[in-house]
C-alpha positions in Angstrom: 63.4 -4.0 -61.1 63.2 -0.4 -62.3 59.9 -1.1 -64.2 58.4 -2.5 -61.1 59.4 0.5 -59.1 57.9 2.8 -61.8 54.6 0.9 -61.9 54.5 1.0 -58.1 55.2 4.7 -58.2 52.4 5.3 -60.7 50.0 3.2 -58.7 50.9 5.2 -55.6 50.4 8.5 -57.5 47.0 7.4 -58.7 46.0 6.3 -55.2 47.1 9.7 -53.8 44.9 11.5 -56.4 42.0 9.3 -55.5 42.5 9.8 -51.8 42.9 13.6 -52.2 39.8 13.9 -54.4 37.3 11.4 -52.9 38.7 10.4 -49.5 40.1 11.8 -46.3 43.1 11.3 -44.1 41.3 8.7 -41.9 40.4 6.7 -45.1 44.1 6.9 -46.1 45.2 5.6 -42.7 42.8 2.7 -42.9 44.1 1.9 -46.4 47.6 1.8 -45.0 46.5 -0.6 -42.3 44.7 -2.9 -44.7 47.4 -2.9 -47.4 50.2 -3.3 -44.8 48.4 -6.3 -43.2 47.4 -8.2 -46.4 50.0 -7.0 -49.0 53.0 -6.4 -46.7 56.6 -7.5 -46.8 55.9 -11.2 -47.5 53.6 -10.4 -50.4 55.8 -7.9 -52.2 59.1 -6.1 -51.4 62.1 -4.6 -53.0 64.7 -4.3 -50.3 62.9 -2.3 -47.6 60.3 -1.0 -50.1 56.8 -2.4 -49.6 53.3 -1.4 -50.8 52.2 -0.1 -47.5 55.3 2.0 -47.0 54.9 3.6 -50.4 51.2 4.2 -49.6 52.2 5.8 -46.2 54.6 8.0 -48.0 51.8 9.1 -50.3 49.6 9.7 -47.3 52.2 11.9 -45.6 52.4 13.9 -48.9 48.5 14.1 -48.9 48.6 15.3 -45.3 51.0 18.1 -46.1 48.8 19.2 -49.0 45.7 19.0 -46.8 47.4 21.2 -44.2 48.4 23.8 -46.9 44.8 23.9 -48.2 43.4 24.0 -44.7 41.6 20.7 -45.2 43.0 19.1 -42.1 42.1 19.9 -38.5 45.3 20.8 -36.6 45.0 20.6 -32.8 47.4 22.1 -30.2 50.0 19.8 -28.6 49.0 18.1 -25.4 50.7 16.1 -22.7 50.0 12.7 -24.4 51.6 14.0 -27.6 54.7 15.1 -25.8 54.9 11.7 -24.2 54.8 10.0 -27.6 57.7 12.1 -28.9 59.6 11.7 -25.6 59.3 7.9 -26.0 60.4 7.9 -29.6 63.3 10.2 -28.7 64.4 7.8 -26.0 64.2 4.9 -28.5 66.2 6.9 -31.1 68.9 7.8 -28.6 69.1 4.3 -27.3 69.4 2.9 -30.8 72.1 5.3 -32.0 74.2 5.1 -28.9 74.3 1.3 -29.2 75.4 -1.0 -32.0 72.7 0.0 -34.4 74.5 -1.8 -37.3 73.9 -5.1 -35.6 72.5 -7.8 -38.0 72.5 -5.6 -41.0 71.2 -2.5 -39.1 68.2 -4.5 -37.6 67.9 -2.2 -34.5 67.6 0.8 -36.8 65.1 -0.9 -39.1 63.0 -1.9 -36.1 63.0 1.7 -34.8 61.9 3.1 -38.1 59.4 0.5 -39.3 57.9 -0.6 -36.0 57.9 2.7 -34.1 58.6 5.8 -36.2 56.1 5.0 -39.0 53.4 4.2 -36.4 54.0 7.7 -34.9 53.4 9.2 -38.4 50.0 7.3 -38.4 49.3 8.7 -34.9 50.0 12.2 -36.0 47.9 12.0 -39.2 45.0 10.4 -37.4 45.2 13.0 -34.7 45.3 16.0 -37.1 42.6 14.7 -39.5 39.1 16.1 -39.6 37.2 13.6 -37.5 33.5 13.4 -38.2 30.8 10.9 -37.5 31.2 9.5 -41.0 34.9 9.0 -40.6 34.6 7.3 -37.2 31.9 5.0 -38.4 34.1 4.0 -41.3 36.8 3.1 -38.7 34.3 0.8 -36.9 33.0 -0.7 -40.1 36.4 -1.3 -41.8 37.9 -2.9 -38.7 34.8 -5.1 -38.3 34.8 -6.2 -42.0 38.5 -6.9 -42.0 38.2 -8.9 -38.8 35.5 -11.1 -40.4 37.9 -11.8 -43.3 40.6 -12.6 -40.7 38.3 -14.9 -38.8 37.2 -16.9 -41.9 40.8 -17.1 -43.0 41.9 -18.3 -39.5 39.2 -21.0 -39.6 40.3 -22.1 -43.1 43.9 -22.3 -41.9 43.1 -24.6 -39.0 41.1 -26.8 -41.3 43.8 -26.7 -44.0 41.3 -25.4 -46.6 44.2 -23.7 -48.5 42.2 -23.1 -51.7 40.2 -20.3 -50.0 43.1 -18.8 -48.1 44.4 -15.5 -49.4 47.1 -14.3 -49.8 48.8 -17.6 -50.8 51.9 -17.0 -48.8 50.0 -17.9 -45.6 49.9 -21.5 -46.7 53.6 -21.5 -47.8 55.8 -24.1 -46.1 58.5 -21.4 -46.2 56.8 -19.8 -43.2 56.7 -22.7 -40.7 56.3 -20.9 -37.5 52.8 -21.1 -36.0 51.8 -23.2 -39.0 48.4 -24.8 -38.3 47.0 -21.9 -36.2 45.0 -18.9 -37.3 47.9 -16.6 -38.0 46.4 -14.8 -41.0 48.5 -12.5 -43.3 50.5 -11.4 -40.3 51.9 -15.0 -40.0 51.5 -14.5 -36.2 48.4 -15.6 -34.2 48.9 -12.8 -31.7 49.0 -10.1 -34.3 46.1 -11.6 -36.1 44.2 -11.9 -32.8 44.7 -8.3 -31.9 43.4 -7.1 -35.3 40.4 -9.4 -34.8 39.9 -8.1 -31.3 39.9 -4.5 -32.7 37.3 -5.6 -35.3 35.2 -7.2 -32.6 35.2 -4.0 -30.6 34.4 -2.0 -33.7 31.5 -4.4 -34.7 29.7 -4.0 -31.4 29.8 -0.2 -31.6 27.1 -0.6 -34.3 24.6 -2.3 -32.0 22.8 0.8 -30.6 22.5 2.2 -34.2 20.7 -0.8 -35.6 17.3 -2.4 -35.3 16.5 -6.1 -35.7 18.0 -6.8 -39.2 21.1 -4.7 -38.6 21.7 -6.3 -35.2 21.4 -9.7 -36.8 24.2 -8.8 -39.1 26.3 -7.6 -36.1 25.6 -10.9 -34.4 26.7 -12.9 -37.4 29.8 -10.8 -37.9 30.7 -11.1 -34.2 30.3 -14.9 -34.3 32.6 -15.1 -37.3 35.2 -13.0 -35.5 35.0 -15.0 -32.3 35.4 -18.2 -34.3 38.6 -16.7 -35.8 39.8 -15.6 -32.4 39.3 -19.2 -31.1 41.2 -20.5 -34.2 44.4 -18.6 -33.2 44.6 -21.3 -30.5 46.4 -18.7 -28.3 45.2 -18.2 -24.7 46.3 -14.6 -24.4 44.3 -13.7 -27.5 41.2 -15.4 -26.1 41.5 -13.6 -22.7 42.5 -10.3 -24.2 39.5 -10.2 -26.6 37.2 -11.4 -23.8 38.5 -8.7 -21.4 38.0 -6.0 -24.0 34.5 -7.2 -24.9 33.5 -7.4 -21.2 34.8 -3.9 -20.7 32.6 -2.6 -23.5 29.6 -4.4 -22.2 30.3 -3.5 -18.6 30.7 0.2 -19.3 27.7 0.3 -21.5 25.1 -1.3 -19.2 23.5 0.5 -16.2 25.7 0.7 -13.2 23.3 -1.4 -11.1 23.9 -4.3 -13.5 27.7 -4.2 -13.4 28.5 -5.9 -10.1 26.1 -8.9 -10.8 27.6 -9.2 -14.2 31.1 -9.2 -12.8 30.2 -11.9 -10.3 28.6 -14.1 -13.0 31.7 -13.7 -15.2 34.0 -14.7 -12.4 31.9 -17.7 -11.5 31.6 -18.9 -15.1 35.3 -18.3 -15.7 36.4 -20.2 -12.6 34.1 -23.1 -13.5 35.7 -23.3 -17.0 39.2 -23.0 -15.6 38.6 -25.8 -13.1 36.9 -28.1 -15.7 39.3 -27.5 -18.6 42.5 -26.8 -16.8 44.5 -29.7 -18.2 43.3 -29.0 -21.7 44.1 -25.3 -21.5 47.6 -26.0 -20.3 48.4 -28.8 -22.7 46.9 -28.9 -26.2 48.4 -29.1 -29.7 48.5 -25.9 -31.6 51.3 -25.7 -34.2 51.2 -28.4 -36.8 54.9 -29.3 -36.4 55.0 -28.8 -32.6 53.9 -31.5 -30.1 51.8 -31.1 -27.0 54.9 -31.7 -24.9 56.8 -28.9 -26.7 53.9 -26.5 -26.1 53.9 -27.3 -22.4 57.6 -26.7 -22.3 57.2 -23.4 -24.1 54.8 -22.1 -21.5 57.3 -23.0 -18.7 59.9 -20.8 -20.3 58.2 -17.5 -19.3 59.5 -17.5 -15.7 63.0 -18.2 -17.2 62.7 -15.3 -19.6 61.4 -13.0 -16.8 64.3 -13.9 -14.6 66.8 -13.1 -17.4 65.0 -9.8 -18.0 65.1 -8.9 -14.3 68.8 -9.6 -14.0 69.5 -7.6 -17.1 67.5 -4.7 -15.6 69.5 -4.9 -12.4 72.7 -4.5 -14.3 71.5 -1.8 -16.7 68.7 -0.1 -14.7 68.7 3.5 -16.1 69.4 3.3 -19.8 69.0 -0.5 -20.5 71.3 -2.5 -22.7 70.3 -0.6 -25.8 67.3 -0.8 -28.2 67.6 -3.9 -30.3 70.4 -5.3 -28.3 68.6 -7.9 -26.1 69.9 -11.0 -27.8 73.5 -9.6 -27.6 73.3 -9.2 -23.9 71.2 -12.1 -22.6 74.1 -14.5 -23.4 75.7 -13.1 -20.2 73.0 -14.7 -18.1 72.3 -18.0 -19.9 74.9 -20.0 -18.0 73.3 -19.2 -14.6 70.9 -21.4 -12.5 68.6 -19.4 -10.3 66.7 -21.6 -7.9 65.1 -24.3 -10.0 65.3 -22.3 -13.2 68.0 -23.1 -15.8 68.4 -19.9 -17.7 70.1 -21.6 -20.6 66.7 -22.7 -21.8 66.0 -19.1 -22.9 68.9 -19.1 -25.4 66.8 -19.4 -28.6 64.1 -17.0 -27.6 63.5 -13.3 -27.6 61.8 -11.7 -24.7 58.1 -12.8 -24.4 56.9 -9.8 -22.5 56.6 -6.4 -24.1 56.9 -4.6 -20.8 60.1 -6.4 -19.9 61.4 -6.0 -23.5 61.1 -2.2 -23.2 62.5 -2.2 -19.6 65.6 -4.3 -20.4 66.5 -2.4 -23.6 65.8 1.2 -22.6 65.9 1.0 -18.8 63.7 3.1 -16.5 64.1 6.1 -18.8 62.4 4.4 -21.8 60.0 2.3 -19.7 58.9 5.4 -17.8 58.3 7.4 -21.0 56.3 4.4 -22.4 54.2 4.0 -19.3 53.4 7.7 -19.2 52.4 7.6 -22.8 50.1 4.6 -22.3 48.7 6.1 -19.0 47.9 9.4 -20.7 46.2 7.6 -23.6 44.1 5.6 -21.1 43.2 8.7 -19.2 42.1 10.6 -22.3 40.1 7.7 -23.6 38.3 7.3 -20.3 37.5 11.0 -20.1 36.2 10.9 -23.7 34.0 8.0 -23.0 32.6 9.7 -19.9 32.3 13.1 -21.5 28.7 14.5 -21.3 29.5 17.0 -24.1 30.9 14.5 -26.6 28.6 13.0 -29.3 28.0 9.2 -29.3 30.4 8.4 -32.1 33.3 10.2 -30.3 32.5 8.5 -27.0 32.3 5.1 -28.7 35.8 5.5 -30.1 37.1 6.2 -26.6 35.4 3.0 -25.5 36.9 1.0 -28.4 40.4 2.3 -27.6 40.1 1.4 -23.9 39.1 -2.2 -24.9 42.0 -2.3 -27.4 44.5 -1.1 -24.8 43.2 -3.9 -22.5 43.7 -6.5 -25.1 47.1 -5.1 -26.1 48.3 -5.0 -22.5 47.2 -8.5 -21.7 48.8 -10.0 -24.8 51.9 -7.9 -24.1 52.3 -9.8 -20.8 53.0 -13.0 -22.7 54.4 -11.7 -26.1 56.6 -8.9 -27.3 53.7 -7.4 -29.3 55.7 -4.3 -30.1 57.7 -6.2 -32.8 54.8 -8.0 -34.4 54.1 -6.7 -37.9 51.5 -3.9 -38.1 50.4 -4.1 -34.4 51.9 -0.7 -33.5 50.5 0.8 -36.7 47.0 -0.2 -35.4 47.5 0.9 -31.8 49.1 4.3 -32.7 46.5 5.1 -35.3 43.5 4.4 -33.0 45.4 6.3 -30.2 45.9 9.3 -32.6 42.2 9.4 -33.5 41.3 9.3 -29.8 43.7 12.2 -29.2 42.2 14.1 -32.0 38.8 13.8 -30.3 39.9 15.3 -27.1 38.4 18.7 -28.0 35.1 17.0 -27.3 36.1 16.4 -23.7 34.5 19.3 -21.8 34.3 20.1 -18.2 30.8 21.6 -18.4 28.6 20.7 -15.5 25.5 20.3 -17.5 25.1 17.2 -19.8 24.9 17.7 -23.5 21.4 18.0 -24.9 20.8 15.9 -28.0 18.0 15.3 -30.4 19.7 12.3 -32.0 17.6 9.2 -31.1 20.6 6.9 -31.2 22.5 9.3 -28.9 19.5 9.4 -26.6 19.2 5.6 -26.4 22.9 5.2 -25.7 23.0 7.9 -23.1 20.1 6.4 -21.3 21.9 3.0 -21.2 25.0 4.6 -19.5 23.1 6.9 -17.3 23.5 10.3 -19.0 20.5 12.5 -18.8 19.4 13.9 -22.1 
C-alpha cells in the first residue's frame, strides 16, 4: 500500500509541475472534474484517498503558489460568495451538532466530499485568470467529455461492453441502474447532467464556426443527445431540453421568442398525449420490471409527504445534516389519506430541495436558495451585459441553462449527493462569479471589432 501511495504522490507532483508550467487554474479544475468522473472512487481508492482528491490537493497548492507569484486574479468578495460560505457554515454547524459519527462518520464525509471540496473548486475557478482561451477550453472540454459519455451510454444500453471504459461500469457488483446510460458515475442523473453541460458547451461554438465547424457541432450534439436519451430518465430529458431551449430562446431575436414558445408547447403537448402511456411505463433498469418502475414513480408523493411532516416537526434547524434516514422512521407507520408512508422505508429523499429543507430547516434552505438566487441573478446580468465580451456572456448563458437542468432534475432526485455533480455546478458557478467584473452599468453598449462578437450581438439585439 505504501508504494502505491508513493507512486500516486509522485504522479501528483509531476502533474502539479506540468500544471504550473504549462497550464492554468481553469485547466486544473477541468482536470479534477475529468479525473474525478472517470477515475474516481470506484476506479481507485485507498480508504478515502482517490486520484481526483489528490489532484485537487495539488491544485489547491498550485493556487496558493499562483497567488504568491501574482499569477491569479483575486476579486473582492461579493454577496454571492458570502451566501456560499453561509450555506457551508450552516451545513457544518448542522453536521457537528448532530450525530456526525453515524454510519462510520458518513454525514461528515458527505459534508467534506460533496460540499466542502466543491466550494474549493468554486473559489479557485472564481479567482483564476479568466480569458477567452480559458473559457473556450471549458466549452470544448465539456463538449468532448459529453460526447464520450453519450457514446458510452449508448454502448451500455446495447450491452457493448468491449467498448465501455472504465470496466467497472459493466461490473455486476454495481447493479443499481444497470442497463441504462449511467456512465462512470454509475448514475443516469449524474451522467445526464454532465452530458447536459457538454451539450450547452457545444452549442456555444455555433456562432464562432462556419459550415465545416458547424457540421462538427451538429454531429457532437447528436451524439450527446443520443446519450441523454440512453439515460432513460425523464427528468434528464426534460432538463436538457429546458436548458437547450433557454439557450436558443435567449439567443434568437426577441420577435421570434413567443412563436417559438408556442411551437414548443404545442409539439410537447402532442408528444405527451400520444406517448403518455409509454412515458409513464417503460422498462429501464435491466433487473427491474415495468411494474416496478411504475411503482417507483408513485413513491414521490409519499416521500414528499414524509418530508413535509418532518419539516413541520423540525422547521428551523431541521433534523440534522445526514440524519434523514434516522428520523424518517418516525413517520413510516402513518397513513395520510391514500398514501401509505411505509412504502418510503427503503428510500432516501428523491428531491434535493426537500432534502435540504428537512435536514437543515429553513435556516439552511434559506441560505441555499439565496445562494442559487444570487448565482442566477449574476449569470443573467452577465449574459445581458453590454460591456462583456462574447465569451464571458456565453458562460453566463451556459450557467443559466445548467442551473435550469440542475433544478429540474433536483425536483425528482437528490442530485446534491450524486458523485461529482456539485463539483461541476460549483466550478461553473465560480467561473461565472469570476466574470462579474465584466458586468457594467454603462448606458452605452460595448463597441467591438470582433466579427464573432458582432454577429452574436446582432442576434440578441445589442447594437455594435
